[in-house]
N, C-alpha and C positions, 0 to 999 in steps of 0.2 A: 735792214734788218732779215738777219741768219733767222734759216726754219729749218729744227729737226724734227727729221724725219722718225714718227712711233711706228716699228712691224708692227703692231698690232693696237687693239680699243678693245676691252673691255668695260663692257655694259650688264650691270643685273639689274635688270626688270625686276619692280616691289612695290607694294604700294610706298606712300609716305608720309603715312598718317601716325609714326613714329616720330615719340622729342626730340631735340636733337641734341640731346646721351645717350639714345638710348641706336640713334640713328651706324657711329660706326663701329660696335659691336658687332652690329647684324651684315657690315660688309664683313669684316676680322671675318667673323664666323665661315660662309659668303664665299671665302676669298682663299681659308684652313679649309674646306668642300671640294673644289677647284680643284688644288695644289696639291690634293690627296688624291686626286683620281686622274688624272696625269701625270702621279710617279713610276716613272717606271718599276722603281726598286719594288715598289707593293704592288702589281696589277700579278694577280694568282697566275694567267700563262706567263709571264715572267720565272714566278717564280718554278712552273715544272719543267721550266725547259731547263731553268737552272739545276734545277736536284733530277731531270731528262738527263743530262750532258756529266755531270757526277758519276752517277753509276752506271750508266754506262762505258764512262773514261774508263773506271778499277775493271769492269770485268773484261774490255775490249786487250788490256794489256795482260789482265791474268790469263787470261785463254787462246790468247792469238797462236802460240803452236802449235794446238790444236786445227784454225783454220789452216797456215799455212802448209798444213799437214793433209787433207782432207788439200787445197788444189792442188798439191802435186800429185797424190795419188788420183786425181781425177783427169791430170792432162797427158799423161801415161796413156798408150794403146795398148789391147792387147781385146783378137779376137778371138776369140769362143768354139774359134774352128783350127786357132793352135797354142791351145795350151800350154803345150813343150815353152813357146813363149813367156810364161813366164813367169816373174821373181822377183824372189823375196822383199824385192821394195816396196812390191803396190801393198802390201801388209799397211796394216798401220804404226804397229814397232817398226818394221821392220825399214818405214818409207822415213821410223824417224831416228831409229838409232844411221841410218844412211848422211839425210844430213846433218847432223850430230860431226859421224864420219868427218865428213869434206866440207863442209862450213862449220865446225863449230857448235859450243853455246848459243855465243848471237845469232843464227844461222836461221836456231826456228821465230824467233819472232824479225827481221825477216819480211818488212815491208808495217812494219809497227805506225812507224810518220804518216801514213795514208790510209792506216786507218784509222788510228787516234782522231789525227784530220775528220775523216767521214764521221764516225760516232758524238767524235763534240758537240757541232751542232745538227746531227743528220740524227739520234736519240733522241735534242733539246727538244729539234720540230714535232720531234712525232711523240712524243710523253706533253709537249705546249700545248698542238691542236687535239686528243686528244683530250687535251684534258678540257681545251677549251667543248668542243666538241660535246663534253658528254654534261657540262655548266649550260650550254645556251642548248641541249635541248634537238643541235637541227638533226642529227643521226637519225633520235628516237620517238621526235614529239612534243618531249619535255624531260625536264633535266631530271638524272638519274645518278647516283654513284654506285648503284645496282643494276646493270642492265642486267634485260632479259638474252638469252643466246640470240638472238636476231641480234638483239641492237649490240650487244656483246660483236661480233660481225662485221659487220655495218662499219660500226666505232676504229676497230682495228684495222681493216683495209683500206677505208679513207684514208686514215692519221699515217699508216705507213708509204699508202702510193702517193701522197706527196714525201716524205722525207726522199723514199727512193728518189723520187725523181729529179726535187732539188740535187740529191750527194751522188747523181747517175757518174758524174767525166770523174771522181772519187775513187767510185768503187771498179772502174776497169782502170784507176793507176792502182790501185791494193791488190786484186785478183794478178797481175804483171806485174807488180815486183816480189808476190809472193810465190810464182810459177819458176823465176829462176830464169826463164827463156830473153830474157831482156836487159840488155846494158842498163836502165838507167839507174841515174845515179842518186840523183833531186827529184823533187816534183815539179818543180818549175819547169827546169830544161826534159821534163821527162810530157809532160803536158803539151807544150812548145812543140815540141815532137812528133808527136801525136796529131795536134794539131794539120800541124805542115803538111805529112803524109800521108793522112789518113781524115780530112779534116773534119767538122762533125759530126757525123757519120761518125766515127770513130773511137773519139769523147762518150756518144751513147750506146757506143758499140751492146748491143745484152739486156735491153730500157728492159721487151716486152718480158724478154728472159725472168727479169728482178724483180717483175710487176709480178710475175705470173708464181711467182717465189713468196716472193713480200709478202704480198696483199692478200692468197692467201693464207698465211703461216700465223699473222699480226691477228688476223681475223680467227684463225680458230683458236692462236694460243690466249687472245684479248675475252671468247667464250671458254676455254677451255681456266684457265683462272680464277676467271669470276665466277663460276658453278661450282667448284669445288674451293672456293674459301667463306663463297655465301653461301654455302649447301652443308659439303661435306665435314668441312671440319666443327661446324656448329655440334652434328648429328655425335660428330666421335666426339667433343668437349661433354656429350648430354648424355654417356656410352659411361662416358669413364671418368664422369667430373672433371676432368680435366681445364687449363685454361690457354692453347689457343689458337684463341681464334683474336683476330686482331696483332699474335703476333709477327715477333721474326721467320717464328721456327717455322710458323703454319702456312708462313709466304712463301720462302724457301723452297717447301716442301707442294706446294702448286705449285712452283715455278718450274718447277721438274718432271709433274707430269707434265703440266701441259707444254712445254718444251719439246717433251717426250713422243704426244702423240703430232703434235704442229708439225715435226719435224719429217716421221715417218710421210707424212701426208703428200709433202712440200718438198722430197729429196728429187725426186725424178727432175723439175723445173733447174734445181739448184746443180745439178750436171750438168743441162745445157748452158744456164747464166755461164759457166764455165767455160767451156767451150768455142761459145760465141766474143767472147773479152778476150783472150787471148789467142785463136784461130778466126779472126775472123773474112779472111777473105778465102778461107777453109769450108767454114761454117759462119752461114750468112742470113738465116731466118731460124724459126723457131720449125715448122714444119721441116725443113733440110736437111738442121740438126737432125730433128729427133729421128729421125731417116735411116742419117746418114749412123748417129749409133747403136740404132735395132741394127742395122745388119756390120757393122763392124764386130758387135759384143752382144745385142744379144738383147735381151729384156733383165737381161743383168743388169748389165751395164747401163741403166738409170738409177741402179743401186750404189753407183763406189764410188767413196769416200765415207757410206751413207754411218759409220759410229765414232772418226770424229767428229763429221758434222755434228748427228745426235747432240754428244757429249758435251762439244764446244758451248754451241745453244740453248741447251737443256742450260745448263748450266750457268753457261751470261745469262738468258734472261729471267733466272730463280738469282740470281746475285742483281740482276741494275732492280729490279720487281722489290727487288728483298730492303734496294739502299730508296730510290726513289719513293716507294712506302713508308718509311722509317725518317729520310731526309719531310716528303710533304708531312707528315707529323708534325716534326717540330717546326717551322715555318708555319703552322697553325693551319691549313688546308686540309687534316681529316680531323 
């Protein structure tokens, strides 16, 4: 007699004083409850992942040219002792014109595939982990949808550190595709090439600089964003008799302001990260890269590419958070 293997057995414990007619209904209710708990599609963290991925994709595709221009500006060398060596292409508009003239309109979207590949899971991981941290109370000791400044900093830094670490190989690819210095044509072959020639270190180069940029940025951004949304906007409503609180207009305005402030503080780390990922043989560590930038360009070297990055990060973050808030509201999680 053959025996069938059962992959798992569900045992529902309980008292058995119910009548035979009541017992099937009780079992059905418990089975439905268990099924709802195990349904991934209804999980709030999964919904946050989907909402974050959709919002990140929209903003990444729209603002990719600003990221490319920022990378091109940062990869160029200009010593403060030789200002005559500077070229008009070092400016944001000059660099954009140069790309248009030499690579046409599509050149502004070079690196869009690794950008989207990084953003869809990366932003999804960020928003999903952020939602889980906020609702579970891990970062602040108690679940809250309105964290104080310290809690917001901790939440933003923890969620971004996780996402940045997981997606660092794609970040390296994105930066190199945007630089135009490498002959990569496909992501898979580029990954294999980097691993075969530089090893695991090549796929993770600039990780510490990325964390030094992204973790404080996300912490500061979330702190500024939540404080503006929860404190400043209601006061404006009270003073003007408006109805901005909770709407997409207020979310976008708060996002723009928070993105500008957070970008200003964290931009030096972005310059260091770009240098390390494009020329890892020359810029091998945080300390040596910082020294080289100071020697070659002086303190101003840490602000190279600030305008396009500030515009991109502020607009991208504002759009991503606005779309995210609206999707989460439609999903019943706001």
